[in-house]
C-alpha positions in Angstrom: 0.0 0.0 0.0 1.2 3.5 -0.6 2.2 5.6 2.3 0.6 8.9 3.6 0.7 11.8 1.2 3.4 14.4 1.6 2.4 17.8 2.6 1.2 19.9 -0.4 3.4 22.8 -1.2 1.6 26.0 0.3 4.2 28.8 0.6 2.0 30.6 3.1 1.8 27.8 5.5 3.9 27.9 8.6 5.6 25.2 10.6 3.7 24.2 13.9 4.6 26.2 16.8 6.6 24.5 19.7 7.5 25.4 23.1 10.5 27.5 22.8 11.0 29.4 26.2 14.3 27.9 26.7 15.8 28.4 23.3 16.9 32.0 23.9 18.6 31.4 27.1 21.4 29.6 25.3 23.9 32.0 23.8 25.1 29.4 21.1 21.5 29.1 19.9 21.1 32.8 19.9 24.1 33.3 17.7 22.8 30.6 15.3 19.4 32.3 15.3 21.0 35.5 14.2 23.0 33.9 11.5 20.0 32.1 10.3 18.0 35.3 10.0 20.8 37.2 8.2 21.1 34.3 5.7 17.3 34.2 5.1 17.3 38.0 4.4 20.2 37.6 2.0 18.4 34.8 0.2 15.1 36.8 0.0 17.0 39.8 -1.4 18.5 37.6 -4.0 15.2 36.0 -4.8 13.6 39.5 -5.2 16.5 40.5 -7.6 16.0 37.3 -9.7 12.3 37.4 -10.0 10.8 40.2 -8.1 7.2 39.3 -8.5 7.4 35.4 -8.1 6.8 35.5 -4.3 3.8 37.6 -4.7 2.6 35.4 -7.6 2.9 32.3 -5.5 1.0 33.8 -2.6 -1.8 35.1 -4.9 -2.2 31.8 -6.7 -1.9 28.9 -4.3 -4.5 29.1 -1.6 -3.8 28.1 2.1 -7.3 26.6 2.4 -8.7 23.6 0.7 -10.7 23.8 -2.4 -14.4 23.2 -2.0 -14.1 20.5 -4.6 -11.3 18.7 -2.7 -11.4 16.0 0.0 -9.6 17.3 3.1 -7.7 15.3 5.6 -6.0 16.5 8.8 -2.5 15.0 9.6 -1.5 15.3 13.1 2.2 15.8 13.9 3.4 12.7 15.9 5.6 14.9 18.2 3.2 17.7 18.7 -0.2 16.2 19.4 -1.8 19.5 20.2 -1.2 21.0 16.6 -2.1 19.8 13.1 -1.8 20.8 9.4 -4.7 20.7 7.0 -3.8 19.7 3.4 -5.9 19.1 0.3 -5.8 15.6 -1.0 -6.9 14.8 -4.6 -9.3 12.1 -5.5 -7.6 10.0 -8.3 -10.2 7.3 -8.4 -12.8 6.9 -11.1 -16.5 7.3 -10.1 -18.6 8.0 -13.1 -20.6 5.6 -15.1 -22.8 6.4 -18.0 -25.6 7.6 -15.7 -23.6 10.0 -13.7 -24.0 13.7 -14.2 -21.3 16.2 -14.9 -19.0 17.5 -12.2 -18.2 21.2 -12.3 -15.7 23.2 -10.3 -16.0 27.0 -10.0 -12.7 28.7 -10.6 -11.6 31.9 -9.0 -12.9 35.1 -10.8 -9.3 36.1 -11.5 -8.6 32.9 -13.4 -9.2 32.7 -17.1 -11.9 30.3 -17.8 -11.9 27.9 -20.8 -15.5 27.2 -22.0 -16.6 23.8 -23.4 -16.2 23.4 -27.2 -19.3 22.7 -29.3 -20.1 19.0 -29.5 -19.2 19.0 -33.0 -15.5 19.0 -31.8 -16.0 15.8 -29.6 -13.6 13.9 -31.9 -11.5 16.7 -33.1 -8.0 16.0 -34.2 -6.5 19.4 -35.1 -3.6 18.2 -37.4 -5.7 15.6 -39.2 -8.8 17.7 -39.6 -11.0 16.2 -42.5 -12.2 19.6 -43.6 -8.7 21.2 -43.7 -7.2 18.0 -45.4 -9.3 18.7 -48.5 -7.2 21.7 -49.4 -4.1 19.4 -50.0 -3.0 17.2 -52.8 -4.7 13.8 -52.9 -1.8 12.2 -54.8 0.0 9.7 -52.6 -2.5 10.4 -49.8 -0.6 13.7 -49.0 -4.0 15.1 -47.8 -4.0 12.4 -45.0 -0.8 13.6 -43.6 -0.4 16.2 -40.8 -1.7 19.6 -41.6 -1.9 21.6 -38.5 -4.1 24.7 -38.0 -2.4 28.3 -38.0 -2.1 30.0 -34.6 -5.2 32.1 -35.1 -7.2 28.9 -35.8 -6.4 27.3 -32.5 -9.4 26.4 -30.3 -9.4 28.0 -26.9 -12.0 25.7 -25.5 -12.2 22.3 -23.8 -13.1 19.4 -26.1 -16.2 17.5 -24.7 -16.6 13.9 -24.2 -19.8 12.6 -25.7 -22.8 12.4 -23.4 -22.8 9.1 -21.5 -19.0 8.6 -21.8 -17.8 5.9 -19.4 -14.4 4.9 -18.1 -13.0 2.1 -20.4 -13.1 -1.5 -19.3 -9.9 -2.5 -17.6 -7.2 -4.5 -19.4 -7.3 -7.3 -20.6 -11.2 -7.0 -20.8 -10.8 -3.8 -22.9 -9.1 -5.7 -25.6 -12.5 -7.3 -26.5 -15.0 -4.6 -25.2 -15.6 -0.9 -25.7 -18.6 1.1 -24.5 -20.7 2.4 -27.5 -21.2 5.7 -25.8 -17.4 6.4 -25.9 -17.2 5.8 -29.7 -20.7 6.1 -31.0 -20.0 4.8 -34.5 -21.5 1.8 -36.1 -20.2 2.0 -39.5 -17.5 -0.6 -39.2 -19.9 -3.2 -37.7 -21.6 -3.1 -41.2 -18.7 -2.4 -43.5 -16.5 -5.2 -41.9 -19.3 -7.5 -40.8 -18.0 -10.6 -42.7 -14.4 -10.0 -41.6 -15.1 -10.3 -37.9 -13.5 -7.0 -36.9 -16.2 -5.7 -34.6 -19.8 -6.3 -33.4 -22.3 -4.0 -31.7 -24.3 -5.6 -28.9 -26.5 -3.5 -26.6 -24.4 -0.7 -25.0 -21.1 -1.9 -26.2 -19.0 -3.2 -29.0 -17.3 -6.5 -29.1 -14.0 -7.2 -30.9 -13.6 -10.8 -31.8 -10.1 -10.4 -33.0 -10.8 -10.8 -36.7 -9.2 -9.0 -39.6 -9.5 -8.8 -43.4 -6.7 -11.5 -43.8 -7.4 -13.3 -40.5 -11.2 -14.1 -40.1 -10.2 -16.8 -37.6 -8.9 -14.3 -35.3 -5.6 -12.4 -34.6 -4.5 -15.0 -32.1 -4.5 -17.9 -34.6 -3.0 -15.6 -37.3 -0.1 -14.8 -35.0 0.3 -18.4 -34.2 0.7 -19.1 -38.0 3.5 -16.4 -38.1 5.1 -18.0 -35.0 5.4 -21.2 -37.0 7.6 -19.4 -39.6 9.7 -17.1 -37.3 10.5 -17.3 -33.6 8.2 -15.1 -31.6 9.0 -16.6 -28.3 12.6 -16.3 -27.5 12.6 -12.4 -26.8 14.5 -11.6 -30.0 11.3 -9.9 -31.3 10.2 -7.2 -28.9 9.1 -4.1 -31.0 6.9 -4.1 -33.9 5.2 -1.8 -36.2 1.7 -2.4 -37.9 1.1 -0.2 -41.0 -2.6 0.3 -41.8 -3.6 -1.3 -38.6 -7.4 -1.1 -38.7 -8.6 -1.6 -35.1 -5.1 -2.9 -34.1 -6.1 -6.4 -33.3 -2.7 -7.7 -34.4 -1.0 -5.4 -31.9 -3.6 -6.3 -29.3 -2.9 -10.0 -29.5 0.9 -9.6 -29.6 0.9 -8.0 -26.2 0.4 -11.4 -24.5 3.4 -12.6 -26.3 5.5 -9.7 -24.7 5.8 -8.0 -28.1 5.0 -4.3 -28.2 3.5 -3.1 -31.5 3.3 0.6 -32.6 0.1 0.6 -34.8 -1.0 3.4 -37.1 -3.6 4.1 -39.6 -4.9 7.3 -41.3 -8.1 9.1 -40.3 -10.0 8.0 -43.3 -13.3 6.4 -44.4 -12.8 3.6 -41.9 -14.6 5.8 -39.3 -12.8 5.8 -35.9 -10.5 2.8 -36.4 -7.7 4.4 -34.5 -10.1 5.5 -31.8 -11.5 2.1 -31.3 -7.9 0.8 -30.9 -7.1 3.4 -28.3 -10.3 2.6 -26.3 -9.2 -1.1 -26.4 -6.0 -0.1 -24.6 -3.6 -0.7 -27.5 -0.7 1.7 -28.5 -1.8 3.5 -31.7 -1.3 6.7 -33.6 -3.1 8.5 -36.5 -0.6 8.2 -39.4 0.1 7.3 -43.0 3.0 6.7 -45.3 2.8 9.3 -47.9 5.5 12.0 -48.5 7.2 12.2 -45.1 9.3 9.8 -42.9 7.3 8.2 -40.1 8.2 9.8 -36.7 10.5 7.1 -35.5 14.3 6.8 -35.5 16.2 4.5 -37.8 16.5 0.7 -36.6 13.6 1.0 -34.3 11.5 -2.3 -34.9 12.3 -5.9 -34.9 9.2 -6.7 -37.1 7.1 -4.7 -39.5 3.6 -5.9 -40.7 1.1 -5.3 -43.3 -2.1 -7.2 -43.6 -4.0 -5.9 -46.7 -3.0 -2.5 -45.5 -3.7 -1.1 -49.0 -0.3 0.7 -49.1 1.1 0.6 -52.8 4.5 -0.9 -52.0 5.7 -1.3 -55.6 4.9 2.3 -56.6 6.8 5.6 -56.4 10.3 3.8 -56.9 9.7 1.8 -54.0 9.7 4.8 -51.5 7.5 3.2 -48.9 9.4 -0.1 -48.7 12.6 2.1 -48.4 11.0 3.8 -45.4 10.0 0.4 -43.9 13.8 -0.5 -44.4 14.9 2.7 -42.5 12.9 1.9 -39.4 13.5 -1.8 -39.4 16.4 -3.3 -37.3 19.3 -5.1 -38.9 17.9 -8.8 -39.3 14.4 -7.6 -38.8 11.4 -9.0 -40.5 8.7 -7.7 -42.9 5.5 -9.7 -43.0 3.0 -9.2 -45.8 -0.3 -10.8 -46.1 -3.2 -9.9 -48.6 -2.7 -8.7 -52.2 -0.7 -9.6 -54.0 0.5 -12.6 -52.0 -1.1 -15.9 -53.1 -2.9 -14.1 -55.8 -3.4 -17.2 -58.0 -5.9 -18.5 -55.4 -7.5 -15.0 -54.7 -7.5 -13.0 -57.7 -11.2 -13.4 -58.5 -12.4 -12.7 -55.0 -10.1 -9.5 -54.9 -11.9 -8.3 -58.1 -8.5 -7.7 -59.9 -6.9 -9.1 -62.9 -4.3 -11.9 -62.8 -2.0 -9.6 -64.8 -2.4 -6.8 -62.5 -1.7 -8.8 -59.4 1.3 -10.5 -60.9 2.9 -7.2 -61.9 2.4 -5.9 -58.4 4.1 -9.1 -57.0 7.1 -8.6 -59.3 7.4 -4.9 -58.3 7.7 -6.0 -54.6 10.1 -8.7 -55.4 12.4 -6.3 -57.4 12.4 -3.6 -54.7 13.1 -6.1 -51.9 16.0 -7.5 -53.8 17.4 -3.9 -54.3 17.1 -3.5 -50.5 19.3 -6.6 -50.2 16.4 -8.3 -48.2 16.1 -12.2 -48.2 12.8 -13.8 -49.0 12.5 -16.4 -46.1 9.2 -18.0 -46.7 5.8 -18.0 -48.3 3.2 -20.1 -46.6 -0.5 -19.8 -47.6 -1.3 -16.0 -47.5 1.8 -15.0 -45.5 5.0 -14.0 -47.0 8.1 -12.9 -44.8 11.3 -11.1 -45.8 14.4 -10.5 -43.7 16.5 -7.4 -43.7 20.4 -8.1 -43.8 22.3 -7.6 -40.4 24.7 -5.3 -42.2 25.3 -3.7 -45.6 28.9 -5.4 -46.0 27.8 -7.7 -48.7 25.2 -5.3 -50.2 27.6 -2.5 -50.8 30.2 -4.9 -52.3 28.0 -6.8 -54.8 24.7 -4.7 -55.3 24.2 -1.7 -57.2 21.8 -0.3 -54.6 21.6 3.6 -54.5 22.7 4.5 -51.0 21.7 7.9 -49.5 24.7 10.4 -49.0 25.6 11.4 -45.6 22.6 12.3 -43.6 21.0 11.9 -40.1 18.9 8.5 -40.5 17.1 9.3 -37.2 15.7 12.6 -38.3 12.1 12.1 -38.9 9.9 15.2 -38.1 8.4 16.5 -41.4 11.4 15.0 -43.2 10.9 14.0 -46.8 10.9 10.4 -47.9 13.8 9.5 -50.3 14.3 6.9 -53.0 17.8 6.0 -51.8 18.7 3.4 -49.2 19.6 4.5 -45.7 23.1 3.1 -45.0 23.5 0.9 -41.9 26.5 1.7 -39.5 29.8 0.3 -40.9 31.1 -3.1 -39.9 34.4 -4.9 -40.2 33.0 -8.2 -41.5 29.8 -9.8 -42.8 29.2 -11.4 -39.5 28.9 -8.4 -37.4 25.4 -6.7 -36.7 25.4 -3.1 -37.9 24.9 -0.7 -34.9 25.5 -3.5 -32.4 23.5 -6.6 -31.3 20.6 -6.2 -28.9 19.9 -8.5 -25.9 16.7 -10.5 -25.9 13.7 -9.3 -24.0 13.4 -8.9 -20.9 17.1 -8.4 -20.4 17.0 -5.8 -23.2 15.3 -3.2 -20.8 18.2 -2.8 -18.4 21.1 -3.7 -20.7 23.2 -0.8 -22.0 21.9 -0.1 -25.5 24.4 -0.1 -28.4 23.8 3.5 -29.2 25.2 4.3 -25.8 28.0 1.9 -25.8 29.1 3.2 -29.2 28.9 6.8 -27.9 26.6 8.0 -30.5 24.2 9.8 -28.3 25.9 13.1 -27.2 26.7 13.3 -23.5 24.9 9.9 -22.6 27.0 7.2 -20.9 26.2 3.8 -19.3 26.6 5.6 -16.0 24.0 8.1 -17.2 21.5 5.3 -18.0 22.1 3.6 -14.6 21.7 6.9 -12.7 18.6 7.7 -14.7 17.2 4.3 -13.9 17.8 4.6 -10.2 16.4 8.1 -10.2 12.9 7.1 -11.8 12.6 4.1 -9.4 12.8 6.6 -6.6 10.4 9.1 -8.3 7.9 6.5 -9.2 7.8 5.4 -5.5 7.3 8.9 -4.4 4.5 9.5 -7.1 2.7 6.6 -5.5 2.6 8.2 -2.1 0.9 11.1 -3.6 -1.3 9.4 -6.1 -2.0 6.0 -4.6 -4.1 5.0 -7.7 -0.6 4.5 -9.4 -0.2 1.4 -7.2 -3.7 0.0 -8.1 -3.4 -2.5 -10.9 -5.6 -1.6 -14.0 -6.4 2.0 -12.9 -4.2 3.4 -15.7 -3.7 1.7 -19.0 -2.7 4.3 -21.6 0.0 6.6 -20.3 1.9 9.5 -22.2 5.3 10.7 -21.1 5.7 14.0 -22.9 9.4 14.5 -22.4 10.8 10.8 -22.0 14.6 11.2 -22.3 15.9 7.7 -21.8 12.4 6.1 -20.9 13.2 5.8 -17.2 9.6 6.7 -16.3 8.2 4.0 -18.6 10.9 1.4 -17.5 10.0 1.8 -13.9 6.4 0.8 -14.7 7.2 -2.2 -16.8 5.8 -4.7 -14.4 2.3 -3.1 -14.4 -0.4 -3.9 -17.1 0.0 -0.6 -19.0 2.0 0.9 -21.8 3.8 4.2 -22.1 4.0 6.4 -25.3 7.5 8.0 -24.9 7.7 11.2 -26.7 11.2 12.7 -27.4 10.4 16.4 -28.4 12.1 17.5 -31.6 13.3 20.6 -29.6 15.2 18.4 -27.1 19.0 19.0 -26.9 19.8 15.3 -27.4 17.8 12.8 -29.7 17.4 9.8 -27.3 14.4 8.1 -29.0 16.7 5.4 -30.6 18.0 4.5 -27.1 14.2 4.1 -25.9 13.7 1.6 -28.8 16.8 -0.3 -28.1 15.5 -0.7 -24.5 12.5 -2.5 -25.9 10.0 0.4 -25.4 8.2 2.5 -27.8 7.5 6.2 -28.6 7.6 8.9 -31.2 9.0 12.3 -32.1 6.8 15.2 -31.6 6.6 19.0 -31.1 4.3 20.2 -28.3 3.8 23.4 -30.3 1.5 21.4 -32.4 -1.4 19.0 -31.6 -0.6 15.2 -31.2 -1.6 12.8 -33.9 -4.3 11.1 -31.6 -7.9 11.3 -30.8 -9.4 13.1 -27.8 -9.4 11.1 -24.7 -6.5 8.9 -25.5 -4.6 8.7 -22.3 -5.5 7.8 -18.7 -2.3 9.5 -17.3 0.0 12.2 -18.7 3.6 12.8 -17.4 5.2 16.0 -18.2 8.9 16.5 -16.9 10.3 20.0 -17.5 8.1 20.3 -20.7 7.1 23.9 -20.0 10.7 25.0 -19.3 11.6 23.4 -22.7 8.9 25.3 -24.6 9.4 28.6 -22.7 9.3 31.3 -25.5 8.7 28.8 -28.1 4.8 28.5 -27.8 2.0 29.3 -25.6 1.6 27.4 -22.4 -2.2 27.5 -22.6 -2.1 25.9 -26.0 -0.1 23.1 -24.7 -2.3 22.6 -21.7 -5.4 22.7 -23.9 -3.9 19.9 -25.9 -3.2 17.9 -22.7 -6.7 18.4 -21.8 -8.0 17.2 -25.2 -6.1 14.0 -25.2 -6.7 13.2 -21.5 -9.8 11.1 -20.5 -12.5 12.4 -18.0 -11.0 11.7 -14.5 -7.6 11.1 -16.0 -4.5 12.2 -13.9 -1.6 14.4 -14.6 1.8 14.7 -13.1 3.8 17.8 -14.1 7.3 18.5 -13.0 8.9 22.0 -13.4 10.4 25.1 -11.7 8.0 26.5 -9.1 7.5 29.8 -10.8 6.3 28.0 -13.9 4.2 25.6 -12.0 2.3 28.5 -10.4 1.3 29.6 -14.0 0.6 26.0 -14.9 -1.8 25.8 -11.9 -3.7 28.9 -12.7 -4.4 27.5 -16.3 -5.2 24.2 -14.7 -7.9 25.9 -12.5 -9.3 27.4 -15.7 -9.4 24.1 -17.3 -11.4 22.7 -14.4 -8.7 20.4 -13.3 -8.4 19.7 -9.6 -4.7 20.2 -8.7 -2.2 20.7 -6.0 1.5 21.5 -6.1 3.7 19.4 -3.8 7.3 19.4 -2.8 10.1 17.6 -4.8 10.8 14.0 -3.7 14.1 15.4 -2.1 12.3 18.0 0.0 11.0 21.5 0.1 14.4 23.3 -0.6 14.4 22.1 -4.2 13.0 24.8 -6.8 11.6 22.1 -8.8 8.1 21.2 -7.6 5.3 18.8 -8.9 1.8 19.5 -9.8 -0.6 16.5 -9.4 -4.0 17.0 -11.1 -7.1 15.2 -12.0 -9.4 16.2 -15.0 -12.9 16.4 -13.5 -15.6 14.4 -15.1 -17.8 16.3 -17.5 -19.5 15.6 -20.9 -21.6 17.3 -23.5 -25.3 17.5 -22.8 -27.6 14.9 -24.2 -28.8 15.5 -27.7 -32.4 15.2 -28.5 -31.9 12.1 -30.3 -30.4 10.5 -27.2 -33.3 11.9 -25.1 -35.8 10.4 -27.5 -33.9 7.0 -27.4 -34.1 7.1 -23.6 -37.8 7.7 -23.4 -38.7 5.1 -26.2 
């Protein structure tokens, strides 16, 4: 069980009084007191010079008294039974079902209030807005890529949950069940009825685990793959699913200790990514079009496409070249669906034999130019393997290699038709970039990027210190938010500034996953290290909206995010985005300098978050503080259609 909560940070609160009549009789104590007073005055004078208004801001912003929305507890001092301090304790538990009403907090008059957005924004994805996308080129699906709003187009309101929103089912039940009220879309139940994707039953959707190419279920399909390559020995830990649908492949890999990053565009398959996220599966909105995928080179042990409708043979093989970039040396590419086994399926696919054969030959030629080896074709499944190095490829193939470049640069970076070269090796047996440990040893082993000194300023000692630090911090977090210790309370977690993945690594034993974001503005690019530890994540700039649906995450962690983005973009816009992607009754942990956190708290109050600032785990003398917050439950009002449905 978690221990008692530490006292919340309230600068106006004073330590309990104690009997002190004898203190001033001791001359040594008197001298010590004088020195202490002089030091304090010197410190206050320096603080006034450094940021004159900071003290007054703190006093004006953080109340001494508990909020009317908070539960209060009185903690008595063990040594002074006659005195006590009152602190505000947040309620991190979930309470609201579909029948519960909205909860509202009344912020102070001096705090800017952020009103609810119109219900039409309930599923708003700012950078994948369907109306804005129509302004862009349809060739190569460029209009499905990220196209973010201009600054004067940003919403300054809180995106509502649909009426009747309920907390998702706990994992692993959520893999198979999603509340209808949370994603009120039945289109896929009709469109994909014969493919066993999804069924609508009463107040919920059921996911049998089927897919276009695996009507018998993702579990059986993965078993078939496991007969062709080894999925059990820990050598395959990270995977990428291109055009994932409702992410059943990734969902069923989790029980095999394989962590898949799934993505699909926001397109005519209404809410497919939103369904995946409600199921508790790592997913992003995304598409292979004209830009690199937001992942570093050599990230994934396995890549997968099951009738994902990506034209692999077109555009000079650009899309397969991008898969090659993110695939590890020795990694696998799995393809099922057209054109694989076309001789048995071409009539059902309503395509000509000549067309499918031509597509097959295009793929065969491109994979050969990439120096991939075709391992096996069994039924509807074909598997290729990337070489462990380019020693042989450079010597005997006429493959066009890219000139010197940063292979990990992947934020609005154009795709290329040249092959990303692997790190140099001395012989054909060596694994380019260094060999990885098998999972689970991979998590705590020193990643090759660190041992090879390719990450500026990061050493093996840095990693070890970071791991110890985050174990300590997670332990402290659990004393403030005891729900972190409750199995199943949080499933989808976001770390907005992940560095080496220490936060995620410290939670690895819990049934949850962490999306580790490495901001593109960070001084050091560490996302490759995170992937070499067997974790997942993406590049992102928090000056823009994330490629995900509203209400994606159960918990958001932000370590020095607002310091990083100071003078880069507006704090309120980052926090409005955090509010958009956080579920009702979701939690936040924000670490930053106290002056910044005071401003954060004012905006948090305007967003109707219940929040408190608490001391650093090392005590009150640290300038860095923590803000713990809960997004209060509220939804859009019932529509007239819903009212009629209830009364009928």
